[in-house]
PDB file with one MODEL, atoms N, CA, C and O in Angstrom:
MODEL        1
ATOM      1  N   MET A   1      74.483  89.774  86.126  1.00  0.00           N
ATOM      2  CA  MET A   1      74.238  90.935  85.296  1.00  0.00           C
ATOM      3  C   MET A   1      73.034  91.678  85.864  1.00  0.00           C
ATOM      4  O   MET A   1      72.061  91.047  86.277  1.00  0.00           O
ATOM      5  N   PRO A   2      73.084  92.982  85.891  1.00  0.00           N
ATOM      6  CA  PRO A   2      71.947  93.751  86.394  1.00  0.00           C
ATOM      7  C   PRO A   2      70.689  93.489  85.567  1.00  0.00           C
ATOM      8  O   PRO A   2      70.755  93.105  84.399  1.00  0.00           O
ATOM      9  N   LEU A   3      69.574  93.701  86.192  1.00  0.00           N
ATOM     10  CA  LEU A   3      68.290  93.588  85.507  1.00  0.00           C
ATOM     11  C   LEU A   3      67.919  94.947  84.935  1.00  0.00           C
ATOM     12  O   LEU A   3      68.294  95.985  85.483  1.00  0.00           O
ATOM     13  N   ILE A   4      67.185  94.936  83.836  1.00  0.00           N
ATOM     14  CA  ILE A   4      66.747  96.182  83.210  1.00  0.00           C
ATOM     15  C   ILE A   4      65.340  96.492  83.691  1.00  0.00           C
ATOM     16  O   ILE A   4      64.447  95.647  83.623  1.00  0.00           O
ATOM     17  N   ASN A   5      65.155  97.701  84.172  1.00  0.00           N
ATOM     18  CA  ASN A   5      63.845  98.149  84.615  1.00  0.00           C
ATOM     19  C   ASN A   5      62.990  98.439  83.379  1.00  0.00           C
ATOM     20  O   ASN A   5      63.241  99.397  82.648  1.00  0.00           O
ATOM     21  N   THR A   6      61.983  97.604  83.160  1.00  0.00           N
ATOM     22  CA  THR A   6      61.029  97.785  82.064  1.00  0.00           C
ATOM     23  C   THR A   6      59.624  97.798  82.652  1.00  0.00           C
ATOM     24  O   THR A   6      59.435  97.445  83.816  1.00  0.00           O
ATOM     25  N   VAL A   7      58.661  98.194  81.874  1.00  0.00           N
ATOM     26  CA  VAL A   7      57.266  98.162  82.326  1.00  0.00           C
ATOM     27  C   VAL A   7      56.886  96.733  82.691  1.00  0.00           C
ATOM     28  O   VAL A   7      56.171  96.512  83.669  1.00  0.00           O
ATOM     29  N   GLN A   8      57.356  95.766  81.918  1.00  0.00           N
ATOM     30  CA  GLN A   8      57.025  94.362  82.154  1.00  0.00           C
ATOM     31  C   GLN A   8      57.658  93.812  83.440  1.00  0.00           C
ATOM     32  O   GLN A   8      57.145  92.848  84.008  1.00  0.00           O
ATOM     33  N   SER A   9      58.758  94.406  83.904  1.00  0.00           N
ATOM     34  CA  SER A   9      59.436  93.892  85.097  1.00  0.00           C
ATOM     35  C   SER A   9      58.683  94.239  86.378  1.00  0.00           C
ATOM     36  O   SER A   9      58.861  93.582  87.404  1.00  0.00           O
ATOM     37  N   HIS A  10      57.847  95.265  86.319  1.00  0.00           N
ATOM     38  CA  HIS A  10      57.104  95.728  87.498  1.00  0.00           C
ATOM     39  C   HIS A  10      58.034  96.099  88.659  1.00  0.00           C
ATOM     40  O   HIS A  10      57.655  95.990  89.825  1.00  0.00           O
ATOM     41  N   HIS A  11      59.248  96.536  88.332  1.00  0.00           N
ATOM     42  CA  HIS A  11      60.213  96.940  89.361  1.00  0.00           C
ATOM     43  C   HIS A  11      59.823  98.306  89.912  1.00  0.00           C
ATOM     44  O   HIS A  11      59.556  99.237  89.152  1.00  0.00           O
ATOM     45  N   ALA A  12      59.793  98.416  91.210  1.00  0.00           N
ATOM     46  CA  ALA A  12      59.486  99.697  91.845  1.00  0.00           C
ATOM     47  C   ALA A  12      60.781 100.299  92.372  1.00  0.00           C
ATOM     48  O   ALA A  12      61.272  99.917  93.434  1.00  0.00           O
ATOM     49  N   GLY A  13      61.320 101.233  91.622  1.00  0.00           N
ATOM     50  CA  GLY A  13      62.530 101.916  92.064  1.00  0.00           C
ATOM     51  C   GLY A  13      62.192 102.898  93.174  1.00  0.00           C
ATOM     52  O   GLY A  13      61.019 103.108  93.483  1.00  0.00           O
ATOM     53  N   PRO A  14      63.208 103.499  93.772  1.00  0.00           N
ATOM     54  CA  PRO A  14      62.960 104.483  94.832  1.00  0.00           C
ATOM     55  C   PRO A  14      62.267 105.720  94.278  1.00  0.00           C
ATOM     56  O   PRO A  14      62.262 105.961  93.071  1.00  0.00           O
ATOM     57  N   HIS A  15      61.695 106.485  95.168  1.00  0.00           N
ATOM     58  CA  HIS A  15      61.110 107.767  94.770  1.00  0.00           C
ATOM     59  C   HIS A  15      62.223 108.696  94.318  1.00  0.00           C
ATOM     60  O   HIS A  15      63.384 108.509  94.683  1.00  0.00           O
ATOM     61  N   ALA A  16      61.869 109.690  93.529  1.00  0.00           N
ATOM     62  CA  ALA A  16      62.856 110.654  93.034  1.00  0.00           C
ATOM     63  C   ALA A  16      63.599 111.303  94.203  1.00  0.00           C
ATOM     64  O   ALA A  16      63.001 111.650  95.222  1.00  0.00           O
ATOM     65  N   VAL A  17      64.905 111.459  94.034  1.00  0.00           N
ATOM     66  CA  VAL A  17      65.754 112.080  95.046  1.00  0.00           C
ATOM     67  C   VAL A  17      66.563 113.174  94.361  1.00  0.00           C
ATOM     68  O   VAL A  17      67.324 112.900  93.433  1.00  0.00           O
ATOM     69  N   ALA A  18      66.402 114.389  94.808  1.00  0.00           N
ATOM     70  CA  ALA A  18      67.142 115.530  94.262  1.00  0.00           C
ATOM     71  C   ALA A  18      67.035 115.595  92.740  1.00  0.00           C
ATOM     72  O   ALA A  18      67.988 115.973  92.060  1.00  0.00           O
ATOM     73  N   GLY A  19      65.877 115.226  92.214  1.00  0.00           N
ATOM     74  CA  GLY A  19      65.642 115.266  90.777  1.00  0.00           C
ATOM     75  C   GLY A  19      66.011 113.996  90.036  1.00  0.00           C
ATOM     76  O   GLY A  19      65.657 113.857  88.865  1.00  0.00           O
ATOM     77  N   TRP A  20      66.720 113.047  90.678  1.00  0.00           N
ATOM     78  CA  TRP A  20      67.088 111.783  90.044  1.00  0.00           C
ATOM     79  C   TRP A  20      65.890 110.845  90.108  1.00  0.00           C
ATOM     80  O   TRP A  20      65.191 110.780  91.119  1.00  0.00           O
ATOM     81  N   GLN A  21      65.659 110.107  88.997  1.00  0.00           N
ATOM     82  CA  GLN A  21      64.530 109.187  88.922  1.00  0.00           C
ATOM     83  C   GLN A  21      64.987 107.803  88.504  1.00  0.00           C
ATOM     84  O   GLN A  21      66.002 107.658  87.823  1.00  0.00           O
ATOM     85  N   TRP A  22      64.240 106.786  88.910  1.00  0.00           N
ATOM     86  CA  TRP A  22      64.515 105.394  88.564  1.00  0.00           C
ATOM     87  C   TRP A  22      63.254 104.830  87.922  1.00  0.00           C
ATOM     88  O   TRP A  22      62.425 104.209  88.588  1.00  0.00           O
ATOM     89  N   LEU A  23      63.125 105.056  86.616  1.00  0.00           N
ATOM     90  CA  LEU A  23      61.903 104.702  85.883  1.00  0.00           C
ATOM     91  C   LEU A  23      62.167 103.530  84.941  1.00  0.00           C
ATOM     92  O   LEU A  23      63.317 103.213  84.638  1.00  0.00           O
ATOM     93  N   PRO A  24      61.084 102.887  84.477  1.00  0.00           N
ATOM     94  CA  PRO A  24      61.256 101.845  83.452  1.00  0.00           C
ATOM     95  C   PRO A  24      61.756 102.467  82.149  1.00  0.00           C
ATOM     96  O   PRO A  24      61.405 103.599  81.814  1.00  0.00           O
ATOM     97  N   PHE A  25      62.585 101.707  81.416  1.00  0.00           N
ATOM     98  CA  PHE A  25      63.044 102.164  80.113  1.00  0.00           C
ATOM     99  C   PHE A  25      61.901 102.133  79.110  1.00  0.00           C
ATOM    100  O   PHE A  25      61.108 101.191  79.102  1.00  0.00           O
ATOM    101  N   PRO A  26      61.808 103.149  78.268  1.00  0.00           N
ATOM    102  CA  PRO A  26      60.862 103.092  77.156  1.00  0.00           C
ATOM    103  C   PRO A  26      61.262 101.946  76.210  1.00  0.00           C
ATOM    104  O   PRO A  26      62.449 101.676  76.024  1.00  0.00           O
ATOM    105  N   GLN A  27      60.297 101.300  75.634  1.00  0.00           N
ATOM    106  CA  GLN A  27      60.532 100.151  74.748  1.00  0.00           C
ATOM    107  C   GLN A  27      61.524 100.493  73.638  1.00  0.00           C
ATOM    108  O   GLN A  27      62.361  99.660  73.289  1.00  0.00           O
ATOM    109  N   ASN A  28      61.448 101.695  73.080  1.00  0.00           N
ATOM    110  CA  ASN A  28      62.320 102.047  71.953  1.00  0.00           C
ATOM    111  C   ASN A  28      63.778 102.269  72.364  1.00  0.00           C
ATOM    112  O   ASN A  28      64.633 102.421  71.492  1.00  0.00           O
ATOM    113  N   ASP A  29      64.086 102.291  73.667  1.00  0.00           N
ATOM    114  CA  ASP A  29      65.470 102.441  74.133  1.00  0.00           C
ATOM    115  C   ASP A  29      66.113 101.117  74.532  1.00  0.00           C
ATOM    116  O   ASP A  29      67.310 101.082  74.815  1.00  0.00           O
ATOM    117  N   LEU A  30      65.356 100.041  74.561  1.00  0.00           N
ATOM    118  CA  LEU A  30      65.873  98.763  75.060  1.00  0.00           C
ATOM    119  C   LEU A  30      66.987  98.183  74.199  1.00  0.00           C
ATOM    120  O   LEU A  30      67.894  97.539  74.726  1.00  0.00           O
ATOM    121  N   HIS A  31      66.938  98.396  72.895  1.00  0.00           N
ATOM    122  CA  HIS A  31      68.000  97.883  72.035  1.00  0.00           C
ATOM    123  C   HIS A  31      69.344  98.510  72.420  1.00  0.00           C
ATOM    124  O   HIS A  31      70.353  97.812  72.517  1.00  0.00           O
ATOM    125  N   ALA A  32      69.352  99.824  72.638  1.00  0.00           N
ATOM    126  CA  ALA A  32      70.590 100.514  73.014  1.00  0.00           C
ATOM    127  C   ALA A  32      71.085 100.042  74.381  1.00  0.00           C
ATOM    128  O   ALA A  32      72.290  99.884  74.578  1.00  0.00           O
ATOM    129  N   VAL A  33      70.179  99.818  75.318  1.00  0.00           N
ATOM    130  CA  VAL A  33      70.576  99.345  76.650  1.00  0.00           C
ATOM    131  C   VAL A  33      71.182  97.948  76.542  1.00  0.00           C
ATOM    132  O   VAL A  33      72.226  97.681  77.138  1.00  0.00           O
ATOM    133  N   ASN A  34      70.547  97.063  75.798  1.00  0.00           N
ATOM    134  CA  ASN A  34      71.085  95.715  75.625  1.00  0.00           C
ATOM    135  C   ASN A  34      72.426  95.729  74.912  1.00  0.00           C
ATOM    136  O   ASN A  34      73.294  94.916  75.227  1.00  0.00           O
ATOM    137  N   ARG A  35      72.612  96.618  73.975  1.00  0.00           N
ATOM    138  CA  ARG A  35      73.911  96.747  73.289  1.00  0.00           C
ATOM    139  C   ARG A  35      74.977  97.220  74.273  1.00  0.00           C
ATOM    140  O   ARG A  35      76.099  96.714  74.263  1.00  0.00           O
ATOM    141  N   ALA A  36      74.634  98.179  75.114  1.00  0.00           N
ATOM    142  CA  ALA A  36      75.575  98.659  76.121  1.00  0.00           C
ATOM    143  C   ALA A  36      75.953  97.543  77.092  1.00  0.00           C
ATOM    144  O   ALA A  36      77.120  97.415  77.463  1.00  0.00           O
ATOM    145  N   ILE A  37      74.988  96.744  77.501  1.00  0.00           N
ATOM    146  CA  ILE A  37      75.262  95.618  78.393  1.00  0.00           C
ATOM    147  C   ILE A  37      76.204  94.628  77.712  1.00  0.00           C
ATOM    148  O   ILE A  37      77.113  94.097  78.349  1.00  0.00           O
ATOM    149  N   HIS A  38      75.992  94.383  76.438  1.00  0.00           N
ATOM    150  CA  HIS A  38      76.880  93.484  75.694  1.00  0.00           C
ATOM    151  C   HIS A  38      78.320  94.021  75.693  1.00  0.00           C
ATOM    152  O   HIS A  38      79.268  93.266  75.909  1.00  0.00           O
ATOM    153  N   ILE A  39      78.474  95.309  75.452  1.00  0.00           N
ATOM    154  CA  ILE A  39      79.807  95.918  75.441  1.00  0.00           C
ATOM    155  C   ILE A  39      80.452  95.807  76.823  1.00  0.00           C
ATOM    156  O   ILE A  39      81.633  95.478  76.926  1.00  0.00           O
ATOM    157  N   ILE A  40      79.701  96.074  77.867  1.00  0.00           N
ATOM    158  CA  ILE A  40      80.237  95.964  79.231  1.00  0.00           C
ATOM    159  C   ILE A  40      80.673  94.533  79.515  1.00  0.00           C
ATOM    160  O   ILE A  40      81.751  94.311  80.065  1.00  0.00           O
ATOM    161  N   ASN A  41      79.838  93.557  79.141  1.00  0.00           N
ATOM    162  CA  ASN A  41      80.190  92.159  79.365  1.00  0.00           C
ATOM    163  C   ASN A  41      81.443  91.762  78.588  1.00  0.00           C
ATOM    164  O   ASN A  41      82.281  91.018  79.097  1.00  0.00           O
ATOM    165  N   ALA A  42      81.569  92.253  77.367  1.00  0.00           N
ATOM    166  CA  ALA A  42      82.683  91.853  76.505  1.00  0.00           C
ATOM    167  C   ALA A  42      83.990  92.583  76.812  1.00  0.00           C
ATOM    168  O   ALA A  42      85.066  92.000  76.676  1.00  0.00           O
ATOM    169  N   ARG A  43      83.912  93.845  77.223  1.00  0.00           N
ATOM    170  CA  ARG A  43      85.127  94.651  77.309  1.00  0.00           C
ATOM    171  C   ARG A  43      85.495  95.144  78.704  1.00  0.00           C
ATOM    172  O   ARG A  43      86.661  95.446  78.959  1.00  0.00           O
ATOM    173  N   ILE A  44      84.539  95.229  79.598  1.00  0.00           N
ATOM    174  CA  ILE A  44      84.806  95.896  80.872  1.00  0.00           C
ATOM    175  C   ILE A  44      84.776  94.940  82.057  1.00  0.00           C
ATOM    176  O   ILE A  44      85.594  95.061  82.969  1.00  0.00           O
ATOM    177  N   LYS A  45      83.853  94.002  82.053  1.00  0.00           N
ATOM    178  CA  LYS A  45      83.659  93.127  83.214  1.00  0.00           C
ATOM    179  C   LYS A  45      84.933  92.406  83.633  1.00  0.00           C
ATOM    180  O   LYS A  45      85.160  92.228  84.830  1.00  0.00           O
ATOM    181  N   GLY A  46      85.756  91.992  82.707  1.00  0.00           N
ATOM    182  CA  GLY A  46      86.978  91.270  83.029  1.00  0.00           C
ATOM    183  C   GLY A  46      88.213  92.134  83.197  1.00  0.00           C
ATOM    184  O   GLY A  46      89.311  91.607  83.375  1.00  0.00           O
ATOM    185  N   SER A  47      88.059  93.441  83.143  1.00  0.00           N
ATOM    186  CA  SER A  47      89.208  94.354  83.215  1.00  0.00           C
ATOM    187  C   SER A  47      89.788  94.391  84.628  1.00  0.00           C
ATOM    188  O   SER A  47      89.081  94.679  85.594  1.00  0.00           O
ATOM    189  N   ASN A  48      91.070  94.101  84.734  1.00  0.00           N
ATOM    190  CA  ASN A  48      91.739  94.162  86.037  1.00  0.00           C
ATOM    191  C   ASN A  48      91.785  95.591  86.579  1.00  0.00           C
ATOM    192  O   ASN A  48      91.653  95.803  87.784  1.00  0.00           O
ATOM    193  N   THR A  49      91.970  96.557  85.703  1.00  0.00           N
ATOM    194  CA  THR A  49      91.995  97.959  86.125  1.00  0.00           C
ATOM    195  C   THR A  49      90.649  98.366  86.708  1.00  0.00           C
ATOM    196  O   THR A  49      90.584  99.020  87.748  1.00  0.00           O
ATOM    197  N   CYS A  50      89.590  97.978  86.038  1.00  0.00           N
ATOM    198  CA  CYS A  50      88.242  98.287  86.515  1.00  0.00           C
ATOM    199  C   CYS A  50      87.971  97.581  87.843  1.00  0.00           C
ATOM    200  O   CYS A  50      87.422  98.182  88.766  1.00  0.00           O
ATOM    201  N   ALA A  51      88.353  96.320  87.940  1.00  0.00           N
ATOM    202  CA  ALA A  51      88.149  95.557  89.178  1.00  0.00           C
ATOM    203  C   ALA A  51      88.874  96.223  90.345  1.00  0.00           C
ATOM    204  O   ALA A  51      88.320  96.345  91.437  1.00  0.00           O
ATOM    205  N   ALA A  52      90.103  96.649  90.112  1.00  0.00           N
ATOM    206  CA  ALA A  52      90.884  97.298  91.172  1.00  0.00           C
ATOM    207  C   ALA A  52      90.245  98.615  91.604  1.00  0.00           C
ATOM    208  O   ALA A  52      90.201  98.927  92.794  1.00  0.00           O
ATOM    209  N   ALA A  53      89.754  99.382  90.642  1.00  0.00           N
ATOM    210  CA  ALA A  53      89.110 100.660  90.973  1.00  0.00           C
ATOM    211  C   ALA A  53      87.853 100.423  91.815  1.00  0.00           C
ATOM    212  O   ALA A  53      87.614 101.146  92.782  1.00  0.00           O
ATOM    213  N   PHE A  54      87.064  99.435  91.463  1.00  0.00           N
ATOM    214  CA  PHE A  54      85.859  99.133  92.242  1.00  0.00           C
ATOM    215  C   PHE A  54      86.212  98.593  93.625  1.00  0.00           C
ATOM    216  O   PHE A  54      85.537  98.915  94.603  1.00  0.00           O
ATOM    217  N   ARG A  55      87.260  97.777  93.719  1.00  0.00           N
ATOM    218  CA  ARG A  55      87.669  97.242  95.027  1.00  0.00           C
ATOM    219  C   ARG A  55      88.124  98.347  95.973  1.00  0.00           C
ATOM    220  O   ARG A  55      88.071  98.181  97.191  1.00  0.00           O
ATOM    221  N   ALA A  56      88.567  99.462  95.425  1.00  0.00           N
ATOM    222  CA  ALA A  56      89.006 100.587  96.248  1.00  0.00           C
ATOM    223  C   ALA A  56      87.833 101.371  96.838  1.00  0.00           C
ATOM    224  O   ALA A  56      88.034 102.209  97.718  1.00  0.00           O
ATOM    225  N   LEU A  57      86.621 101.112  96.368  1.00  0.00           N
ATOM    226  CA  LEU A  57      85.435 101.791  96.897  1.00  0.00           C
ATOM    227  C   LEU A  57      85.060 101.199  98.252  1.00  0.00           C
ATOM    228  O   LEU A  57      85.546 100.125  98.605  1.00  0.00           O
ATOM    229  N   PRO A  58      84.202 101.880  99.023  1.00  0.00           N
ATOM    230  CA  PRO A  58      83.912 101.469 100.392  1.00  0.00           C
ATOM    231  C   PRO A  58      83.525 100.001 100.620  1.00  0.00           C
ATOM    232  O   PRO A  58      83.957  99.432 101.622  1.00  0.00           O
ATOM    233  N   ARG A  59      82.753  99.370  99.768  1.00  0.00           N
ATOM    234  CA  ARG A  59      82.343  97.985 100.035  1.00  0.00           C
ATOM    235  C   ARG A  59      83.367  96.959  99.568  1.00  0.00           C
ATOM    236  O   ARG A  59      83.236  95.774  99.874  1.00  0.00           O
ATOM    237  N   GLY A  60      84.385  97.399  98.829  1.00  0.00           N
ATOM    238  CA  GLY A  60      85.490  96.529  98.443  1.00  0.00           C
ATOM    239  C   GLY A  60      85.160  95.429  97.460  1.00  0.00           C
ATOM    240  O   GLY A  60      85.883  94.435  97.390  1.00  0.00           O
ATOM    241  N   ARG A  61      84.083  95.577  96.692  1.00  0.00           N
ATOM    242  CA  ARG A  61      83.732  94.560  95.700  1.00  0.00           C
ATOM    243  C   ARG A  61      84.287  94.944  94.340  1.00  0.00           C
ATOM    244  O   ARG A  61      84.407  96.127  94.021  1.00  0.00           O
ATOM    245  N   SER A  62      84.625  93.942  93.541  1.00  0.00           N
ATOM    246  CA  SER A  62      85.093  94.199  92.181  1.00  0.00           C
ATOM    247  C   SER A  62      83.903  94.598  91.307  1.00  0.00           C
ATOM    248  O   SER A  62      82.748  94.443  91.702  1.00  0.00           O
ATOM    249  N   PHE A  63      84.203  95.111  90.125  1.00  0.00           N
ATOM    250  CA  PHE A  63      83.117  95.450  89.197  1.00  0.00           C
ATOM    251  C   PHE A  63      82.315  94.199  88.847  1.00  0.00           C
ATOM    252  O   PHE A  63      81.086  94.252  88.799  1.00  0.00           O
ATOM    253  N   ALA A  64      82.984  93.083  88.604  1.00  0.00           N
ATOM    254  CA  ALA A  64      82.275  91.844  88.258  1.00  0.00           C
ATOM    255  C   ALA A  64      81.330  91.423  89.372  1.00  0.00           C
ATOM    256  O   ALA A  64      80.249  90.906  89.092  1.00  0.00           O
ATOM    257  N   GLN A  65      81.707  91.628  90.615  1.00  0.00           N
ATOM    258  CA  GLN A  65      80.824  91.294  91.730  1.00  0.00           C
ATOM    259  C   GLN A  65      79.604  92.206  91.757  1.00  0.00           C
ATOM    260  O   GLN A  65      78.483  91.742  91.962  1.00  0.00           O
ATOM    261  N   VAL A  66      79.820  93.497  91.551  1.00  0.00           N
ATOM    262  CA  VAL A  66      78.695  94.437  91.509  1.00  0.00           C
ATOM    263  C   VAL A  66      77.805  94.119  90.310  1.00  0.00           C
ATOM    264  O   VAL A  66      76.582  94.068  90.443  1.00  0.00           O
ATOM    265  N   TRP A  67      78.405  93.908  89.151  1.00  0.00           N
ATOM    266  CA  TRP A  67      77.678  93.635  87.918  1.00  0.00           C
ATOM    267  C   TRP A  67      76.864  92.342  88.033  1.00  0.00           C
ATOM    268  O   TRP A  67      75.798  92.230  87.429  1.00  0.00           O
ATOM    269  N   GLY A  68      77.350  91.384  88.788  1.00  0.00           N
ATOM    270  CA  GLY A  68      76.660  90.109  88.954  1.00  0.00           C
ATOM    271  C   GLY A  68      75.647  90.083  90.089  1.00  0.00           C
ATOM    272  O   GLY A  68      74.984  89.069  90.303  1.00  0.00           O
ATOM    273  N   ASP A  69      75.521  91.179  90.812  1.00  0.00           N
ATOM    274  CA  ASP A  69      74.605  91.247  91.940  1.00  0.00           C
ATOM    275  C   ASP A  69      73.162  91.332  91.436  1.00  0.00           C
ATOM    276  O   ASP A  69      72.826  92.275  90.720  1.00  0.00           O
ATOM    277  N   PRO A  70      72.302  90.374  91.788  1.00  0.00           N
ATOM    278  CA  PRO A  70      70.918  90.391  91.296  1.00  0.00           C
ATOM    279  C   PRO A  70      70.079  91.530  91.878  1.00  0.00           C
ATOM    280  O   PRO A  70      68.950  91.743  91.435  1.00  0.00           O
ATOM    281  N   ALA A  71      70.603  92.261  92.859  1.00  0.00           N
ATOM    282  CA  ALA A  71      69.876  93.380  93.418  1.00  0.00           C
ATOM    283  C   ALA A  71      70.112  94.681  92.635  1.00  0.00           C
ATOM    284  O   ALA A  71      69.491  95.704  92.927  1.00  0.00           O
ATOM    285  N   VAL A  72      71.009  94.637  91.643  1.00  0.00           N
ATOM    286  CA  VAL A  72      71.334  95.839  90.857  1.00  0.00           C
ATOM    287  C   VAL A  72      70.384  95.924  89.654  1.00  0.00           C
ATOM    288  O   VAL A  72      70.222  94.961  88.904  1.00  0.00           O
ATOM    289  N   TRP A  73      69.775  97.075  89.492  1.00  0.00           N
ATOM    290  CA  TRP A  73      68.862  97.342  88.390  1.00  0.00           C
ATOM    291  C   TRP A  73      69.387  98.510  87.557  1.00  0.00           C
ATOM    292  O   TRP A  73      70.005  99.434  88.086  1.00  0.00           O
ATOM    293  N   ILE A  74      69.135  98.459  86.261  1.00  0.00           N
ATOM    294  CA  ILE A  74      69.440  99.563  85.352  1.00  0.00           C
ATOM    295  C   ILE A  74      68.105 100.240  85.054  1.00  0.00           C
ATOM    296  O   ILE A  74      67.203  99.631  84.480  1.00  0.00           O
ATOM    297  N   SER A  75      67.993 101.496  85.447  1.00  0.00           N
ATOM    298  CA  SER A  75      66.740 102.235  85.278  1.00  0.00           C
ATOM    299  C   SER A  75      66.949 103.446  84.384  1.00  0.00           C
ATOM    300  O   SER A  75      68.077 103.808  84.048  1.00  0.00           O
ATOM    301  N   TYR A  76      65.853 104.052  84.015  1.00  0.00           N
ATOM    302  CA  TYR A  76      65.836 105.176  83.086  1.00  0.00           C
ATOM    303  C   TYR A  76      65.581 106.467  83.866  1.00  0.00           C
ATOM    304  O   TYR A  76      64.752 106.504  84.776  1.00  0.00           O
ATOM    305  N   ASP A  77      66.302 107.517  83.496  1.00  0.00           N
ATOM    306  CA  ASP A  77      66.044 108.853  84.029  1.00  0.00           C
ATOM    307  C   ASP A  77      65.979 109.807  82.849  1.00  0.00           C
ATOM    308  O   ASP A  77      67.006 110.089  82.231  1.00  0.00           O
ATOM    309  N   PRO A  78      64.791 110.314  82.522  1.00  0.00           N
ATOM    310  CA  PRO A  78      64.661 111.181  81.336  1.00  0.00           C
ATOM    311  C   PRO A  78      65.384 112.501  81.470  1.00  0.00           C
ATOM    312  O   PRO A  78      65.544 113.216  80.481  1.00  0.00           O
ATOM    313  N   GLY A  79      65.827 112.847  82.675  1.00  0.00           N
ATOM    314  CA  GLY A  79      66.493 114.125  82.880  1.00  0.00           C
ATOM    315  C   GLY A  79      67.980 114.117  82.578  1.00  0.00           C
ATOM    316  O   GLY A  79      68.615 115.172  82.601  1.00  0.00           O
ATOM    317  N   VAL A  80      68.555 112.947  82.292  1.00  0.00           N
ATOM    318  CA  VAL A  80      69.989 112.908  82.023  1.00  0.00           C
ATOM    319  C   VAL A  80      70.280 112.582  80.597  1.00  0.00           C
ATOM    320  O   VAL A  80      71.445 112.510  80.205  1.00  0.00           O
TER     321      VAL A  80
ENDMDL
END
């Protein structure tokens, strides 16, 4: 499961690119992020349709493989 970028994680995301930012989530948004992760784990991670769509992408990994990659972080962008 991806890690959540929080102030406590001390994760340094990349610098802003074309206005996109990778910032720590504000504390008051963490409940919603954790709820979304729960929904993804319960309803999407095991979906064969989703797995097939992800396998069709350039690296050929399923969604479950991407979702389970410890190098994947969920970050906050206040502009979206």
